Backbone bond lengths (Angstrom), bond angles and torsions (degrees), N, CA, C in turn:
res aa  C-N    CA-C-N  psi(-1)  N-CA   C-N-CA  omega(-1)  CA-C   N-CA-C  phi
1 M - - - 1.486 - - 1.502 109.36 -
2 S 1.344 113.86 136.57 1.465 118.76 -176.79 1.529 109.70 -79.04
3 F 1.346 114.12 168.47 1.428 120.35 179.12 1.544 111.46 -61.95
4 L 1.320 116.03 -37.52 1.426 120.46 -179.71 1.532 111.10 -68.37
5 D 1.329 116.64 -36.18 1.445 121.88 173.43 1.564 111.33 -60.21
6 L 1.306 112.43 -45.78 1.492 117.29 179.04 1.545 113.11 -61.06
7 L 1.309 114.58 -37.25 1.491 118.33 179.58 1.494 112.68 -72.08
8 T 1.319 117.94 -29.97 1.547 120.42 -171.00 1.499 111.84 -105.03
9 H 1.282 120.23 3.42 1.478 120.22 -178.15 1.518 110.89 -129.51
10 Y 1.287 115.76 154.02 1.460 122.42 -179.79 1.532 110.20 -64.47
11 P 1.299 118.69 136.46 1.485 128.99 7.25 1.557 113.69 -94.79
12 G 1.255 119.03 -5.39 1.493 120.83 -174.94 1.509 112.39 -65.61
13 L 1.378 118.80 -23.55 1.427 121.90 -177.35 1.522 112.18 -60.86
14 L 1.320 118.29 -43.53 1.461 120.67 -174.39 1.544 111.34 -61.06
15 P 1.330 119.53 -55.02 1.453 116.11 179.29 1.498 114.55 -67.61
16 S 1.322 117.53 -23.63 1.468 121.41 176.96 1.539 109.17 -67.49
17 I 1.281 117.07 -38.80 1.490 120.21 177.53 1.545 110.65 -63.99
18 V 1.332 113.33 -42.09 1.484 118.29 177.80 1.488 112.09 -61.70
19 I 1.353 115.80 -43.50 1.491 120.59 179.55 1.534 109.95 -64.12
20 G 1.357 116.08 -38.05 1.488 119.07 -179.99 1.518 111.28 -64.79
21 V 1.361 116.27 -40.76 1.462 119.60 -179.33 1.536 108.88 -67.36
22 L 1.316 119.19 -38.12 1.432 122.24 179.92 1.587 110.45 -69.73
23 L 1.301 116.03 -38.57 1.458 118.03 175.38 1.518 112.26 -57.48
24 V 1.330 115.69 -43.94 1.473 119.94 177.05 1.478 110.01 -62.31
25 F 1.348 117.16 -44.48 1.472 121.35 178.33 1.490 111.58 -54.63
26 W 1.340 119.05 -52.27 1.435 124.78 -177.09 1.527 113.19 -66.97
27 L 1.311 116.24 -33.13 1.489 118.10 175.51 1.546 109.02 -67.49
28 L 1.299 120.22 -42.28 1.425 121.81 178.07 1.565 110.59 -67.68
29 T 1.361 116.06 -30.98 1.425 117.71 174.74 1.557 113.11 -68.57
30 I 1.310 115.14 -40.64 1.473 118.37 178.41 1.466 114.64 -61.89
31 V 1.354 116.15 -37.87 1.531 118.80 179.14 1.515 111.40 -83.09
32 G 1.348 116.81 -3.84 1.464 119.07 175.58 1.536 117.57 91.20
33 L 1.328 115.30 11.98 1.446 119.46 179.48 1.524 113.03 -84.70
34 L 1.373 116.64 -18.30 1.406 123.34 179.14 1.561 104.66 -135.27
35 D 1.350 115.78 162.37 1.441 118.30 166.59 1.567 107.58 -115.71
36 H 1.317 114.82 157.35 1.492 117.88 -170.61 1.540 111.07 -71.16
37 D 1.321 117.34 -12.40 1.445 120.35 176.87 1.536 115.04 -102.31
38 S 1.344 113.78 15.72 1.477 120.92 -172.35 1.489 112.03 -76.40
39 F 1.334 120.85 -7.44 1.451 120.06 175.09 1.497 107.68 -144.58
40 G 1.292 114.94 162.22 1.443 120.96 176.77 1.526 113.62 103.20
41 P 1.344 117.04 157.88 1.480 121.28 -178.51 1.576 109.86 -67.25
42 D 1.300 116.03 148.70 1.457 120.68 -176.21 1.505 111.27 -72.71
43 W 1.373 118.29 -24.16 1.445 116.34 -177.27 1.504 111.43 -74.25
44 I 1.339 120.23 -7.72 1.483 121.17 167.24 1.445 110.35 -102.08
45 G 1.322 118.15 -51.74 1.468 121.68 -170.89 1.552 113.32 -81.23
46 G 1.309 116.98 -23.51 1.451 117.24 -176.12 1.486 112.75 -82.70
47 H 1.305 119.13 79.13 1.430 122.96 -175.68 1.540 109.32 -73.80
48 H 1.319 119.13 -7.19 1.465 122.37 171.04 1.564 105.81 -125.47
49 D 1.319 114.26 150.11 1.433 120.06 -179.73 1.485 112.62 62.60
50 T 1.315 117.15 35.93 1.473 119.56 -176.04 1.548 108.48 -122.96
51 D 1.309 112.79 141.25 1.423 120.32 179.70 1.579 107.15 -89.84
52 L 1.318 117.35 113.36 1.476 118.98 -179.40 1.469 113.94 -64.78
53 D 1.340 119.72 -23.20 1.420 118.93 177.55 1.496 115.59 -62.84
54 G 1.314 117.74 -17.81 1.488 123.65 178.33 1.476 114.46 -85.84
55 L 1.383 117.04 -5.40 1.469 116.52 -175.99 1.492 111.08 -79.87
56 P 1.289 118.02 135.99 1.473 121.06 176.23 1.477 111.69 -57.75
57 E 1.281 117.34 140.18 1.511 121.10 -179.80 1.499 111.68 -57.28
58 M 1.342 118.06 -33.22 1.453 119.09 -174.84 1.561 110.15 -66.84
59 L 1.375 116.67 -36.81 1.473 118.80 175.52 1.544 110.24 -61.17
60 L 1.343 116.79 -46.19 1.449 119.42 178.72 1.533 111.33 -58.63
61 A 1.332 115.04 -43.74 1.445 118.55 -177.53 1.523 111.67 -66.41
62 L 1.325 116.65 -35.44 1.457 119.79 178.62 1.512 114.37 -82.42
63 G 1.298 116.32 -7.31 1.434 121.87 -177.95 1.495 116.60 74.05
64 L 1.357 115.40 23.57 1.485 120.02 -175.03 1.536 110.16 -100.89
65 D 1.327 117.04 7.29 1.469 117.73 175.75 1.525 107.94 -74.32
66 R 1.357 115.42 162.87 1.451 122.87 -177.14 1.534 114.15 59.54
67 L 1.269 116.32 25.48 1.497 122.36 174.60 1.499 107.78 -119.94
68 P 1.367 118.22 141.31 1.467 118.92 177.30 1.489 111.76 -63.87
69 F 1.330 114.81 144.87 1.446 123.60 -174.82 1.552 109.97 -56.08
70 S 1.314 114.56 -41.24 1.514 118.05 179.59 1.464 112.57 -61.09
71 I 1.346 117.64 -40.98 1.466 121.51 179.11 1.518 111.37 -64.05
72 V 1.317 116.40 -42.81 1.475 121.40 179.64 1.537 111.09 -61.66
73 V 1.338 114.35 -49.27 1.462 120.77 -178.45 1.469 112.04 -60.65
74 S 1.412 114.44 -46.18 1.473 119.20 179.29 1.522 112.75 -60.23
75 G 1.339 116.68 -42.09 1.437 121.10 179.84 1.526 112.48 -63.36
76 V 1.292 117.38 -46.85 1.474 124.54 177.99 1.508 109.61 -63.00
77 A 1.342 118.31 -45.93 1.445 122.37 -179.30 1.521 111.96 -60.87
78 F 1.335 114.15 -44.50 1.458 117.74 179.79 1.562 112.76 -57.83
79 F 1.266 114.46 -50.53 1.512 117.56 -178.50 1.526 110.74 -70.47
80 W 1.344 116.66 -30.59 1.474 118.18 177.07 1.581 108.93 -64.91
81 W 1.325 114.66 -44.42 1.466 119.75 -179.65 1.566 110.08 -64.08
82 L 1.353 117.03 -47.64 1.406 120.60 -179.90 1.522 114.54 -61.01
83 L 1.298 116.96 -45.76 1.504 120.83 179.51 1.521 111.56 -68.63
84 T 1.322 116.26 -38.70 1.457 119.25 177.46 1.544 111.65 -64.38
85 M 1.326 116.34 -44.00 1.486 118.10 -178.84 1.593 108.73 -66.35
86 L 1.307 118.66 -38.73 1.476 120.84 178.74 1.511 109.68 -65.58
87 A 1.293 116.75 -45.53 1.488 119.94 -178.47 1.521 112.10 -68.73
88 A 1.335 116.85 -33.26 1.510 120.05 179.86 1.517 110.23 -71.90
89 A 1.357 115.28 -29.16 1.500 118.49 177.75 1.470 113.60 -83.33
90 L 1.375 118.32 -36.90 1.411 120.40 -168.34 1.541 112.71 -109.90
91 L 1.298 119.22 -33.28 1.426 119.97 -172.60 1.536 112.04 -104.11
92 L 1.307 117.52 -41.70 1.487 119.45 -173.01 1.563 113.93 -62.39
93 P 1.303 120.95 -32.02 1.513 119.70 177.93 1.476 111.92 -66.81
94 A 1.365 117.22 -21.49 1.469 121.46 -177.93 1.558 113.62 -91.53
95 L 1.320 115.84 -10.19 1.440 118.12 -179.85 1.516 110.32 -80.59
96 P 1.345 116.11 133.37 1.537 120.67 177.33 1.486 111.73 -82.75
97 L 1.283 115.92 52.08 1.483 120.63 -178.64 1.562 111.72 -131.38
98 P 1.344 117.50 156.35 1.415 118.73 175.01 1.551 111.23 -59.07
99 L 1.279 118.99 151.89 1.489 122.12 -177.28 1.516 111.69 -54.42
100 W 1.345 116.82 -45.70 1.454 120.40 -175.49 1.481 110.60 -63.13
101 L 1.333 118.43 -39.01 1.504 121.33 -179.04 1.514 110.41 -75.92
102 G 1.325 118.60 -48.20 1.440 121.77 177.52 1.521 112.08 -59.95
103 G 1.333 116.31 -42.93 1.442 120.81 178.46 1.520 113.81 -62.78
104 T 1.347 116.49 -39.20 1.456 122.37 179.67 1.556 108.18 -66.16
105 L 1.340 117.44 -45.29 1.445 122.03 178.44 1.540 109.09 -58.68
106 V 1.315 116.26 -43.69 1.465 119.80 -179.39 1.506 110.62 -63.41
107 L 1.330 117.68 -43.64 1.530 119.73 178.49 1.503 112.11 -61.27
108 V 1.308 117.42 -44.17 1.477 120.56 -178.66 1.521 110.57 -65.52
109 A 1.258 114.53 -49.65 1.525 119.48 -178.72 1.543 108.91 -62.96
110 A 1.303 118.33 -44.11 1.472 119.22 179.32 1.512 112.71 -65.54
111 L 1.335 116.67 -32.91 1.445 118.11 178.24 1.557 113.07 -68.99
112 V 1.290 114.68 -38.80 1.490 119.80 177.56 1.489 108.06 -64.64
113 A 1.328 118.42 -48.69 1.476 121.74 179.49 1.528 111.56 -63.91
114 A 1.332 116.72 -33.20 1.439 120.55 -179.14 1.557 111.19 -66.65
115 V 1.312 116.24 -39.87 1.465 119.88 179.52 1.570 109.06 -62.74
116 L 1.327 116.11 -44.13 1.473 119.84 178.33 1.533 110.82 -62.90
117 L 1.311 117.34 -45.94 1.464 119.04 -179.47 1.495 112.19 -64.96
118 A 1.347 116.69 -40.01 1.478 119.16 177.89 1.479 110.61 -63.40
119 S 1.296 119.49 -38.68 1.441 119.48 179.81 1.497 111.76 -62.60
120 V 1.303 118.53 -35.35 1.494 121.76 176.66 1.510 110.15 -72.18
121 A 1.331 117.93 -45.58 1.454 123.40 -174.86 1.544 112.47 -69.31
122 L 1.323 116.46 -37.39 1.484 121.07 -174.28 1.492 113.87 -88.76
123 R 1.296 118.38 -18.21 1.458 121.56 -176.76 1.516 113.10 -56.10
124 P 1.349 120.23 -41.68 1.478 119.69 179.19 1.544 113.15 -64.97
125 L 1.379 116.92 -14.81 1.480 117.50 177.44 1.507 114.11 -79.94
126 K 1.294 119.40 -9.55 1.485 120.88 -175.88 1.508 115.04 -58.40
127 P 1.365 118.27 -37.92 1.510 116.10 177.89 1.530 111.32 -64.71
128 V 1.347 119.07 -23.01 1.475 119.18 -177.76 1.531 108.68 -67.93
129 F 1.355 115.88 -33.72 1.478 121.04 -177.52 1.487 112.85 -100.09
130 A 1.321 117.28 -0.27 1.445 121.00 -174.86 1.553 108.67 -70.69
131 V 1.293 116.72 143.75 1.464 125.99 177.08 1.508 109.16 -128.83
132 S 1.345 114.62 131.72 1.453 119.46 -179.23 1.542 112.11 -54.21
133 D 1.355 118.31 143.83 1.425 120.30 178.66 1.559 112.16 -64.89
134 H 1.357 115.26 -15.89 1.473 118.30 179.09 1.527 111.46 -82.49
135 V 1.327 115.47 -9.63 1.506 117.40 178.10 1.499 109.82 -79.10
136 T 1.253 116.74 117.73 1.474 123.59 176.70 1.483 111.42 -121.05
137 R 1.337 114.78 175.29 1.493 117.68 178.02 1.483 110.42 -62.22
138 E 1.333 117.51 -33.35 1.472 119.49 -179.05 1.568 111.81 -69.72
139 T 1.376 114.61 -23.27 1.441 118.88 178.40 1.548 108.16 -68.70
140 V 1.283 118.04 -34.27 1.496 121.34 -177.37 1.543 112.55 -81.17
141 L 1.325 115.86 -35.68 1.482 118.17 -173.72 1.501 111.47 -62.38
142 G 1.310 113.23 137.20 1.492 122.02 -179.23 1.466 115.04 86.77
143 R 1.340 118.53 -5.73 1.469 120.60 -178.19 1.490 111.26 -88.77
144 S 1.314 115.77 155.11 1.449 121.19 172.37 1.534 109.59 -77.98
145 C 1.320 114.21 152.61 1.527 118.40 178.71 1.463 107.47 -143.50
146 R 1.376 114.14 166.10 1.459 121.07 176.89 1.515 107.36 -114.85
147 I 1.347 115.85 128.08 1.506 119.76 179.55 1.503 109.69 -70.81
148 L 1.371 114.24 134.00 1.468 120.47 179.39 1.506 112.79 -101.01
149 T 1.304 121.73 -25.53 1.406 124.89 -178.27 1.518 112.34 -92.30
150 L 1.352 117.56 162.71 1.421 121.67 -176.46 1.522 110.89 -64.93
151 S 1.275 118.65 -27.00 1.420 123.63 -179.01 1.515 110.13 -149.36
152 V 1.337 116.06 165.15 1.454 122.56 173.08 1.493 109.34 -128.89
153 E 1.361 115.11 123.71 1.418 120.39 -176.80 1.502 110.04 -121.85
154 E 1.330 117.14 -171.31 1.470 119.07 -176.77 1.484 115.06 -71.51
155 N 1.355 116.76 -17.92 1.468 120.50 177.67 1.493 111.60 -137.11
156 F 1.372 115.84 26.93 1.449 116.15 -177.68 1.540 106.70 -155.17
157 G 1.308 114.46 141.57 1.501 117.48 175.08 1.556 108.10 152.50
158 Q 1.302 116.09 153.97 1.474 123.70 178.35 1.514 108.15 -146.37
159 A 1.300 114.04 139.28 1.476 118.98 179.87 1.507 112.52 -141.85
160 E 1.280 116.58 160.46 1.465 122.05 -179.93 1.542 108.86 -113.01
161 V 1.324 114.30 127.81 1.464 120.79 179.96 1.487 104.69 -115.58
162 V 1.335 113.99 134.07 1.470 121.92 175.25 1.514 109.31 -101.16
163 L 1.364 116.35 117.55 1.471 120.73 -174.43 1.489 108.63 -82.67
164 G 1.319 116.39 177.34 1.457 122.03 -176.68 1.496 114.67 -62.89
165 N 1.373 115.15 -31.24 1.501 120.40 -179.13 1.494 113.90 -87.05
166 G 1.386 114.69 5.05 1.486 117.77 178.58 1.509 112.67 94.81
167 T 1.317 118.05 -3.70 1.470 123.11 -177.80 1.510 108.76 -67.79
168 H 1.324 119.71 131.45 1.457 122.42 175.29 1.582 106.62 -95.43
169 L 1.275 114.68 118.53 1.475 121.51 179.69 1.498 112.61 -111.51
170 T 1.282 118.43 125.84 1.466 122.17 176.79 1.531 108.92 -92.39
171 V 1.327 120.30 126.64 1.394 125.99 179.75 1.495 114.26 -128.63
172 Q 1.332 115.86 150.40 1.469 121.56 176.65 1.497 110.23 -82.33
173 V 1.313 118.98 130.49 1.417 122.50 -173.78 1.531 111.77 -130.51
174 Y 1.318 117.08 166.64 1.455 122.48 173.94 1.554 107.74 -149.02
175 A 1.286 115.43 165.02 1.431 120.41 178.12 1.508 109.86 -155.54
176 A 1.336 116.01 152.20 1.426 120.89 179.51 1.489 109.84 -68.16
177 A 1.381 116.07 145.38 1.438 122.40 -177.43 1.559 107.32 -103.42
178 P 1.356 117.05 146.62 1.473 124.66 -0.86 1.506 111.41 -85.89
179 N 1.348 115.47 160.87 1.490 118.61 178.85 1.533 105.88 -151.51
180 R 1.281 116.39 172.40 1.485 124.04 -177.69 1.518 111.37 -107.61
181 L 1.302 116.96 16.27 1.494 119.99 -177.86 1.540 108.72 -76.23
182 A 1.289 114.87 127.36 1.490 124.52 179.64 1.546 107.73 -144.32
183 R 1.317 116.14 -179.95 1.450 121.61 -179.72 1.512 110.96 -57.69
184 D 1.319 114.47 136.61 1.469 125.27 177.77 1.504 115.22 70.70
185 V 1.398 117.19 3.74 1.449 120.07 175.76 1.508 110.20 -78.42
186 Q 1.315 120.61 138.66 1.421 125.45 177.51 1.500 111.87 -80.24
187 A 1.308 115.32 131.25 1.526 121.96 177.83 1.486 107.87 -134.23
188 V 1.340 113.76 172.89 1.454 120.93 177.45 1.571 108.88 -124.23
189 V 1.295 115.46 142.89 1.474 121.29 -178.05 1.520 106.01 -86.24
190 L 1.356 113.49 125.87 1.484 119.73 -178.11 1.462 115.77 -100.56
191 S 1.352 117.57 -43.70 1.473 120.98 -175.65 1.509 109.16 -163.08
192 F 1.333 114.83 172.42 1.457 121.40 -179.59 1.548 107.34 -117.00
193 D 1.350 115.76 130.50 1.439 121.64 178.95 1.562 106.63 -102.57
194 A 1.337 117.85 110.14 1.426 121.93 -175.30 1.523 112.34 -66.48
195 Q 1.346 115.74 -31.76 1.471 119.89 -179.13 1.530 110.85 -69.03
196 R 1.314 115.50 -43.36 1.454 120.63 -178.78 1.534 111.69 -82.59
197 R 1.365 114.32 -21.58 1.448 123.01 -174.16 1.566 107.80 60.75
198 R 1.312 116.99 39.86 1.475 122.22 179.90 1.530 110.91 -137.73
199 Y 1.269 116.39 156.72 1.439 121.93 177.93 1.530 110.10 -93.59
200 L 1.344 115.54 137.16 1.438 122.59 175.13 1.475 109.62 -78.87
201 V 1.332 120.94 127.12 1.417 124.65 178.55 1.536 110.32 -123.23
202 A 1.317 114.59 159.86 1.460 122.24 175.03 1.512 107.77 -141.04
203 E 1.312 114.74 154.06 1.479 117.98 178.55 1.527 111.97 -58.25
204 Y 1.291 117.28 135.23 1.444 120.90 -175.53 1.559 107.52 -86.02
205 E 1.324 113.62 127.93 1.446 119.63 -179.77 1.522 109.44 -117.50
206 P 1.317 117.39 99.37 1.508 121.94 -173.45 1.542 108.10 -61.99
207 P 1.340 118.32 146.19 1.416 121.66 -176.39 1.595 111.52 -67.76
């Protein structure tokens, strides 16, 4: 079976679709149309302003806490796709089972193994997203920031704040429209909206 056949037939088709969606997501993130925390539950992705008591014990056990949801999903999806493709090419033809049953078993087993592999592979990335316990919302308020996305809207935007100790903190932001906020524009953090879970920013006008 060719690589294209593996991609377009069960069971490889399902993880291939997931990988395709994630590739589009990361391409849009790279060009600034999305931010990497723009989807997913806050108890995974919200590495700041997050209550650790709400984290599932499984995440803590796997070491996947304090990582953005998009990073976790991408890591698991990659290993799920890789293991499914390998099993479909090497193992599935040897199984004395109908394709639908053998393929389902491969998908389930590959997914379980993918979660374990992702936990090992992604654990070293935790320090990249770690934020000191002393960093609070008040620490960010009033500071200047650099816009990371192509635009900032009422429910979209991402900015980088440099704290006093030199730590670079990425935060989710929003601004009233219309505005001139765009990538690399300097802004100032005004307040925090608990409902949006985003910081209100405005264009910085030096004195």
